[in-house]
TIVO-869992 format. One line per 10 residues: number of its first residue (from 1); their letters; for each residue x, y, z of N, C-alpha, C, O. Coordinates in Angstrom, 3 decimals. Atoms other than C-alpha are relative to their C-alpha. Example, Ala and Ser with C-alpha at 12.3 -4.5 7.8 and 13.67 -1.06 7.14 Angstrom:
<atoms>
1 = as = 0.890 -1.190 0.000 12.300 -4.500 7.800 0.900 1.200 0.000 1.936 1.181 0.665 | -0.820 -1.190 -0.060 13.670 -1.060 7.140 -0.770 1.090 0.730 -0.261 2.198 0.899
</atoms>
This chain:
<atoms>
1 = mkpidkanaa = -1.081 0.928 0.282 -20.723 27.464 35.087 0.599 0.374 -1.365 -0.130 0.592 -2.333 | -0.688 -0.354 1.247 -18.144 28.259 32.417 -0.084 -1.161 -0.991 -0.196 -2.317 -0.584 | 0.069 1.062 1.009 -18.242 26.342 29.109 1.060 -1.087 0.187 0.780 -2.269 -0.013 | -1.063 1.003 -0.168 -14.909 24.647 29.844 -0.312 -0.922 1.181 -0.003 -2.113 1.143 | 0.381 0.824 -1.150 -16.216 23.457 33.222 -1.105 -0.981 -0.367 -1.086 -2.139 0.053 | 1.065 0.887 0.484 -19.354 22.064 31.579 0.587 -1.111 -0.863 0.202 -2.275 -0.745 | -0.615 0.986 0.894 -17.222 20.340 28.960 0.765 -1.048 0.788 0.654 -2.241 0.504 | -0.759 0.960 -0.807 -14.923 18.762 31.539 -0.931 -0.945 0.752 -0.669 -2.145 0.839 | 0.976 0.847 -0.695 -17.914 17.514 33.527 -0.664 -0.963 -0.979 -0.893 -2.128 -0.652 | 0.628 0.848 1.022 -19.512 16.191 30.328 0.932 -1.127 -0.436 0.493 -2.259 -0.638
11 = irlkenedfk = -0.982 1.023 0.389 -16.339 14.347 29.362 0.118 -1.055 1.096 0.123 -2.253 0.813 | -0.072 0.957 -1.120 -16.057 12.780 32.820 -1.250 -0.871 0.040 -1.172 -2.078 0.272 | 1.253 0.743 -0.013 -19.701 11.782 32.647 -0.035 -1.055 -1.098 -0.393 -2.206 -0.849 | 0.022 0.941 1.124 -19.386 10.178 29.215 0.975 -1.154 0.185 0.751 -2.246 -0.335 | -1.004 1.038 -0.228 -16.336 8.219 30.360 -0.314 -0.867 1.217 0.324 -1.900 1.423 | 0.340 0.710 -1.225 -17.958 7.048 33.600 -0.729 -1.310 -0.328 -1.761 -1.308 -0.998 | 0.566 1.320 0.319 -18.701 3.311 33.434 -1.411 -0.176 0.560 -2.254 -0.801 -0.085 | 1.349 0.097 -0.555 -21.729 3.578 35.734 -1.000 0.769 -0.865 -2.113 0.302 -1.105 | 0.880 -0.782 0.871 -23.202 6.307 33.537 -0.285 -0.753 -1.294 -1.426 -0.799 -1.754 | 0.186 0.776 1.229 -22.627 4.187 30.427 -0.982 -1.144 0.228 -1.856 -1.393 -0.602
21 = limkcveadi = 0.884 1.117 -0.320 -24.346 1.237 32.096 -1.444 0.468 0.165 -2.365 -0.142 -0.377 | 1.351 -0.516 -0.222 -27.332 3.294 33.226 -0.617 0.466 -1.315 -1.806 0.247 -1.548 | 0.530 -0.452 1.291 -27.695 4.845 29.765 -0.445 -1.193 -0.843 -1.483 -1.132 -1.502 | 0.401 1.202 0.731 -27.772 1.375 28.209 -1.275 -0.587 0.578 -2.149 -1.036 -0.164 | 1.208 0.524 -0.652 -30.366 0.266 30.756 -1.229 0.842 -0.345 -2.294 0.301 -0.642 | 1.112 -0.891 0.330 -32.555 3.310 30.122 -0.423 -0.214 -1.447 -1.613 -0.292 -1.752 | 0.306 0.227 1.416 -32.300 2.775 26.374 -0.748 -1.320 -0.186 -1.706 -1.387 -0.956 | 0.668 1.298 0.085 -33.286 -0.882 26.800 -1.418 0.084 0.563 -2.342 -0.505 0.002 | 1.330 -0.167 -0.587 -36.211 0.089 29.042 -0.945 0.716 -0.959 -2.106 0.331 -1.099 | 0.824 -0.736 0.960 -37.483 2.570 26.471 -0.363 -0.903 -1.176 -1.504 -0.883 -1.637
31 = fdafknvklg = 0.287 0.911 1.107 -37.186 -0.030 23.701 -1.009 -1.064 0.419 -1.903 -1.409 -0.353 | 0.979 0.972 -0.503 -39.036 -2.587 25.841 -1.389 0.619 0.085 -2.384 -0.017 -0.263 | 1.284 -0.699 -0.076 -41.770 -0.027 26.466 -0.603 0.145 -1.395 -1.809 -0.020 -1.577 | 0.465 -0.125 1.378 -41.997 0.552 22.715 -0.557 -1.332 -0.511 -1.617 -1.378 -1.136 | 0.443 1.320 0.466 -42.271 -3.168 22.011 -1.327 -0.410 0.643 -2.072 -1.202 0.065 | 1.209 0.375 -0.713 -45.107 -3.430 24.542 -1.196 0.910 -0.271 -2.274 0.700 0.285 | 1.124 -0.862 0.359 -47.240 -0.643 23.055 -0.951 -0.804 -0.880 -0.557 -1.410 -1.877 | 1.003 0.733 0.772 -50.439 -2.161 21.805 -0.325 0.761 -1.276 -0.360 1.992 -1.292 | 0.339 -0.586 1.293 -51.334 -1.546 18.195 -1.208 0.923 0.146 -2.248 0.518 0.667 | 1.085 -0.966 -0.060 -53.486 1.557 17.949 -0.028 0.843 1.260 -0.849 1.755 1.364
41 = dsealktvhd = -0.043 -0.775 -1.243 -52.601 2.900 21.413 0.901 1.215 -0.219 2.077 1.216 0.147 | -0.791 -1.168 0.380 -51.488 6.306 20.214 0.517 0.770 1.210 1.592 1.366 1.139 | -0.450 -0.711 -1.201 -51.253 7.789 23.725 1.254 -0.655 0.590 2.205 0.034 0.958 | -1.175 0.715 -0.511 -48.829 5.085 24.914 1.177 0.170 -0.955 2.317 0.316 -0.513 | -1.059 -0.182 0.985 -46.857 5.419 21.687 0.613 1.394 0.117 1.830 1.555 0.023 | -0.512 -1.367 -0.165 -46.582 9.182 22.173 0.870 0.101 1.256 1.916 0.749 1.241 | -0.776 -0.022 -1.241 -45.366 8.672 25.734 1.382 -0.627 -0.205 2.392 -0.078 0.235 | -1.282 0.667 0.268 -42.670 6.236 24.597 0.851 0.854 -0.932 2.065 0.955 -0.753 | -0.743 -0.876 0.918 -41.707 8.575 21.762 0.598 1.181 0.760 1.746 1.556 0.520 | -0.508 -1.122 -0.798 -41.365 11.459 24.229 1.186 -0.433 0.867 2.171 0.295 0.992
51 = lshgfkllgl = -1.121 0.520 -0.798 -39.162 9.318 26.486 1.242 -0.184 -0.862 2.348 0.182 -0.465 | -1.120 0.229 0.908 -36.995 8.339 23.546 0.636 1.323 -0.421 1.859 1.456 -0.460 | -0.497 -1.308 0.431 -36.702 11.928 22.384 0.798 0.668 1.130 1.875 1.214 0.888 | -0.698 -0.587 -1.135 -35.727 13.143 25.867 1.334 -0.677 0.266 2.324 -0.019 0.585 | -1.228 0.769 -0.188 -33.148 10.385 26.189 1.055 0.429 -1.017 2.215 0.641 -0.664 | -0.941 -0.418 1.044 -31.557 11.357 22.873 0.480 1.427 0.226 1.645 1.741 -0.019 | -0.387 -1.387 -0.258 -31.591 15.040 23.827 1.051 0.113 1.092 1.923 0.978 1.023 | -1.013 -0.006 -1.051 -29.597 14.304 26.968 1.382 -0.257 -0.595 2.333 0.467 -0.301 | -1.278 0.301 0.646 -26.829 12.727 24.900 0.481 1.126 -0.892 1.669 1.450 -0.916 | -0.372 -1.117 0.879 -26.909 15.568 22.395 0.473 1.206 0.793 1.412 1.888 0.383
61 = rvdkyielav = -0.396 -1.155 -0.814 -26.681 18.198 25.136 1.379 -0.215 0.598 2.192 0.709 0.630 | -1.331 0.311 -0.548 -23.701 16.475 26.751 1.057 0.223 -1.085 2.089 0.845 -0.832 | -0.937 -0.198 1.113 -21.966 16.391 23.355 0.152 1.476 -0.349 1.245 1.921 -0.698 | -0.034 -1.419 0.343 -22.864 20.046 22.755 0.877 0.778 0.980 1.591 1.696 0.576 | -0.870 -0.663 -0.979 -21.165 21.126 26.002 1.469 -0.188 -0.375 2.267 0.744 -0.276 | -1.380 0.288 0.393 -17.974 19.459 24.810 0.353 0.783 -1.263 1.419 1.394 -1.350 | -0.235 -0.693 1.269 -18.279 20.909 21.317 0.173 1.505 0.205 1.056 2.113 -0.401 | -0.101 -1.439 -0.246 -18.830 24.453 22.608 1.322 0.376 0.664 1.901 1.416 0.351 | -1.274 -0.279 -0.661 -15.764 24.276 24.835 1.159 -0.104 -0.984 2.093 0.696 -0.936 | -1.040 0.145 1.024 -13.625 23.050 21.945 -0.014 1.229 -0.909 1.041 1.750 -1.271
71 = feaskdedr = 0.125 -1.188 0.847 -14.951 25.924 19.826 0.564 1.229 0.711 1.309 2.008 0.117 | -0.512 -1.145 -0.770 -14.234 28.467 22.580 1.522 -0.050 0.110 2.192 0.978 0.000 | -1.455 0.147 -0.101 -10.719 27.084 23.006 0.679 0.343 -1.307 1.744 0.961 -1.309 | -0.599 -0.308 1.302 -10.042 27.341 19.279 -0.079 1.502 -0.281 0.829 2.056 -0.900 | 0.098 -1.458 0.153 -11.278 30.962 19.284 1.092 0.703 0.791 1.701 1.667 0.327 | -1.037 -0.613 -0.846 -8.916 31.769 22.138 1.390 -0.178 -0.600 2.240 0.702 -0.463 | -1.307 0.254 0.639 -5.981 30.213 20.239 0.224 0.923 -1.190 1.357 1.285 -1.508 | -0.112 -0.867 1.175 -6.745 32.380 17.218 0.283 1.450 0.366 0.681 2.242 -0.489 | -0.189 -1.395 -0.424 -6.471 35.568 19.245 1.430 0.307 0.287 1.757 1.436 0.654
</atoms>
């Protein structure tokens, strides 16, 4: 898939109301899981931390696809 195609898909995804809703729900679920970790339960805390990290990485990757396409487009304009 070309960078511009990834960027267009990423933009559509970020603008999609269902995606926004699901992302909010997932974020709330992860926060609820964090709040329910018992004090001293390092394994459960690590699991919640891993979920949180993966969730954030998804958002960062979507943004990166958009950023890379913008960069590629600006390079093409300079030529």
